[in-house]
N, C-alpha and C positions, 0 to 999 in steps of 0.2 A: 457494438459500439460501447465504449467505456461508460459506466453508469454516470459518472460526473459530467462527461461530455454530453450525454443524452439529456440530463437534467438541465444543464445550462443552455443547450440548444433549444429546448422547449421554452425556457425563459426568454431567450433571444427572440424567438418567434412571437411570443406574447408582446415583447417590447416593440417589435416592428409593427405589429397590428395596433398597439396602443397609441403610437405617435403619429398615425396618419393624419389627425387633425392639425398637427404642428407643421405649418408651412411658413417658415420664417421669411425667406426672401420674397415670397409672393405677397405676404401680408404687409411688409414694409415698403413695397414698391410704390412708385408714384405713377399716376396716369399721365399719358403723353400730353393731354390738353393743358396740364399745369405748366409745362415748358412753353407751349405756344402762348399762353396768356401772359406768363412772366416776361418773355422776350418782346411781346407786343407792347406791353406797358413800359418796358425798358427803352425800347426805341422811341416811345412817345414821351420820354422824359419824366414819367411818373411810375417808377418801379415800386412794386409792393411785395411783401414777403408772401411766398406760397403758403397755402393752407390745405395741405393734403388731408384726405379722410382715410381713416384706418378702420378695419373691421373690429367689432367688439366681440370678444370670444370669452366664453366661460369654459376654462380648461381644468376645472376642479376634479372632474372624474378622471381625466387623463393623468393628472397629478397623483391621484390616489392609486391608480393602477400601477403607475411607475414606482411609487413607493413600495407597493407590495412586491414588485419584481426585485427592487433593490434589496429588500429585507430577506428575500428568498435566495439570493445569490450568495455563494460562499466566498467571503473576502480573502480566504487563504488559497483559493484555487485561481490559476491564471485567467480562466474564463469568467469566474465570478468577479475578480477584480476589474476586468475589462467591462463587464456588464454594469457594475456599480458605478464606475466612472461615466459610462455612457448615459445611464439613467439620470445621474445628477445633471449632466449637460442638458438633457432634454427638459428636466424640471426647471432649470434656470431659463431655458428658452421659452417655456410656457409662461413663466413669470414675466419675461420681457414682452411677450405678445399681449399679455393682459394689462400692460402699462404703456402701450403705444400712444404716442401723442403727449405723454406726460414727461416732466423732467426726470423723474425717478427711473425711467427706462434706461438711463445711462448706467446705473449701478449694475443692472443685469447684463448689459452689453459689456461692461468692463470685466465681469466675471467670465464671460464667454471668450472675449477676444483681447483682453488687456487694454492698455491705454498708452498714449504717448508718454515717454519717460521710463517705461519698463526697462530693466537692465537686460542686456544681451548676455547669453551664456558664455561663461569664461572671461568676462570683461567687466570693467567698471563703467563702460559706456552704455548709453541707452539707445533705444530705437529712434528717439528724437534726435540724439546726437548724430546718428547715422543718416537720418533724413536730411538734416541741415547740411551735412557734409556733401551729400550727392546733389542737393539743390544748388549749393554754392559752386561746386565743381562744374556742374552742367551749365550754369549761368556764365561762368568764366569763359567757356568755350563756345557759347552761343554765337551763331552767325546771323541771327535775326530771329524773328518770331517763328513759332512752329508753323509748318505748312498747313494750309486749309484743305478741305476736301477737294477743292477744284484742282489742287496740285498733285493729287494722288493719281497713280497710273492704272490701278486695277479697279474695275467696277465690282459691285456686289455679285453680279451674275457671273463674271469671270472668276472671282474668288470662289464662288460656290462650285463651279465646274472643276477647278483645279484641286480644291480640297476634297471633293467627292471622289475624284480619281485616286488621290493619295490614300484616302481612308478605305476605299474598296480593296486596294492592294495590301493594306496592312491588317485590317480587322477581317481576317479570312473566315472566321467562324461566327461572325455576327454582322448584322447590317446596321450601319450608322448613317443616318441621312443628314445632309447639309441643306438647310432651308433658309430662305430669305424671309425675315419677319418685319413687316412695316411698322409694327408697334413696339419693337425692341428698343430700349433706351441705351444700354451699353452697345459697343460695337459688335460684341459676340457673347454667346452664352452656350455652355456645353452641358449635356446630360449624358446618360448612358446610351441612348439610342439616336440622339440627334444633336447637331450643333447648329445654332441659329446665328444668322448674320443680320446686321441692321441694314434695312433697305436705304436707297438713296445716299449711300456712303461710299467714299473712295478708300482703297486700301493700298498700302505700300508693300514692297517685297518683305520688309521687316515684319509687317503685320501678318503676312502669309506664313512666314516661318514661326512667328510667335504663336499664331493660332494652332499650327500643327503641334509644336512642342508643348505648349502650355495647355490648351484646351483638349486637343485630341489625345496626345500621347501621355497625358497625366490624368486630367479630370475624367474624360470618357474611358480611358484605359483602366483606371482603378475602379470605376463604377462597374464595368463589365467583369473584371476579375473578381470583384466582391460579390456580384450577383451569382457567379459560378461557384461560390463556396458551398460545400455540401451541408454545413451545419449553421454557421454564423451568417445569416442573410443580412444582418445589420451592416456588414462590411461593404455592402453595395450602396449604402445610404450616406448622404452628406451630413453626418452628425456634427453639430456646431463645434464640439471640442476638437475635432480634427482639422478645422478650417486653417489654422496657422500652418500645420504641417503640409496640408494639401496645396495651399497657395504658395507656401515656401518651396515645396518640391517642384511645382509647376514653373515658378520663376527661376529656380535653380536650373531647370531643364533649358530654359531660354539662355541662361548664362553659360552653361557648359557646352551648348551647341553653337554659341556665337550668334544667337538669334536676338539677343537683347541689345539695345543701343542706349546711349547716354540719356537721350530724351525720355525713353521709357523709364529708366531709373529715376529721372527727375519727376515724372508724373506720379510714380508710386510714392516717392518721398514727399512730394508736395502735399499729398493727401494726409500724411501724418502731421505735417506742419499745420494744415488747415483744421484738422481735428483738434489739435492743441489750441489753436486760435479760438475755435468755437467753444471749447471748454473754458476758455478764459474770457468769454463774453461776446465774441464776434457772432453776428447774426448771419442769415443766409446771404444777404446782399453783400456784406463784408467779405464773405468767403468767395462768393461769385467774382467779385472784383479782384481778389487775390489770384485766382486762376487766370482771369483775363490779363492781368499785369504780368503774369508769368509766361504769356505767349499763347495760351489756348484760345481757340475761337469761341464764339458765344454759346454755341450748342454744347461743345465739350466742357466749357466752363460751368454751364448749368448742370450738366450731368455730373461733373466732379463735385460741385457743391451739394447736389442732391444726395450723393453717396454719403456725405458727411452728416446730413440731417435726416436720413431715412428713419422713420419711427419716432423722431424727437421733435420738440417744438423748434420752429425756424428762427426763434427769437434769440438764440445763443445761450451760453451757460451750460449746455449739454450737447451730446453728440452720439451718433451711432459709430462705434469704434472699430468696426470690422476691418477697415482698410489699414489699420496698424499691423495686421498680420502679414501683409505681403513682404515688407522689408524685414520685419522681425523673423518671420518664417524662413525667408531666404537665408539670412545669416545663420539661423539655427540649423537648417538643413545642411548648409555648406559646412558648418562645424561638425555635424554628425558624420558626413561623408569623410572629412579629414580624420576624425576620430576613428572611424571604422578602418581606414587605411593604416593609421599609426598602430592600432591594436590588432592588425591583421584579421579583421572581421568584415571584409567587404561583402561577404555573403549576406550579411544583414541588410545591405542596401537593396538587394533583390526582394527580400521579404516585404519591404515597404510598399511594394506595388501589388501585393496580393489582394488588396482591398483598400478602402478608405480608412487609414489608420493614422494615429498620432505617433510621434517618435517614441514616446513611452511604450506604446503598444508593441513595438517591434521586440523590445526586450522582454516585456511581460509574456507575450504570446509565443516566443521562440520555442518553448517546449511543446506547444500545441502543433507547430509545424512538424517537429520531429516525431510526434505521435501520430500525425496524419489527420488530426481533427481540423486543421486548416491546410488547404491545398496551396502548392506553389502557384505563382501567377501564371495565367494562360498567356498573357501578353507582357512583353518587356519593351520599354522604349529602345529605339535603335542605338542611342548613345550609351545605354547601360550594357548592351550586348558587347560593346567594344571594351571589355574590362581592362585590357592592358593599356589602352589609350587613356581611359579614365584614371587608372592608377598613376600613370605618368603625370597627368595634369595635377592630380591631388598631391603627389609627392613633391612636385615643383612648388606648388602653393605652400605646402608645409614649410619648406626651407625658405622660400622667398619672404614669408611672413616674419622671419627672424631678422631681416634687413630693416633697419630703422630709417625710413625714407626721409624723415626730418633731419637726419644727420648727414645726408648725402649732399655734397657740393658738386658744382658743375665740373670742376677739375678732377673729381674722383671718377668721372665717367670716361676719361680719356683712355683709350686702349692702344697699346703699342708705344713706340718711341716718338 
């Protein structure tokens, strides 16, 4: 093994061990009884703001160990640059966890995930502009309120069976379990070895395809590929700085496979609008009502509002900004794929699945793939295997983007005589 690879692999192993006490999404989560109490008082006409309790952690020793790893990494070596970026991300996360429940949590969240109003790559538009566009467009074509759970056709048990069958056929070298979790707040959550589904919930066919493409064939897939890496085991972990790329990639997978629908885009976009409202003073109740008025049912509206206020006071003026990454990440990943096609570097898109990486890492670590320090991905999503089909869609997208839709009149669309 190359001496530089060996040294940075040892530092990577130290980092993986050091960050075990950092459990961001676990620590910011809300207990299920908070939802039940809120909705009970809401139905009684006396709603009150939730008051979640967060763990108090002293992560000073973790911070110190991370700083030592950062200082030992060579900033001029690809692996050293990767490690230093990753260490800083974990340090900011540690700062966030030590400020849970306080308004200043927002500043750490913003460093990790950005905020509404951040500019999109290659554009003067922001993620908030994009969010408002999709919310407005989806509202214009609404046929009524969103369907409730009673209208869905697939039970959690049926979904579990169908997903398990699909995963068993795809992940041939690993076992990934699909489980029903009665305490899960979101509809689904994915890890490297299991995907959890919320109990007593109905699922649509769109949900089924979204869960496969988003949760299984991106989140679980990149976790397994990362765990199989010979030297950089951190590539199997959900480092906060890669969240935008990972969620953007997962949402892009929905888009490229036709698994996303307009209402899904609306839900993703509405979260960014809600975060912006919270930062401008809206409290939990205001944001809950925003989702209700947008057509979500009470349980989903609570869950959506909870996502905005995880780790922060429910009184407004601050927010947990993680949900800005879905739309921002989607547009950034879409731009990356189009860039890769234009510059004839589609091979880079495969490297993105070798573990949990940010877009920047693909360029930084490309020499390490060539050297063999990082392995090619074990699993590739089905849609990425069809390279010619993907290239065709991207090529069409590249040209179609040159057509200015606001200049098109109805008479321009007449074909023939």
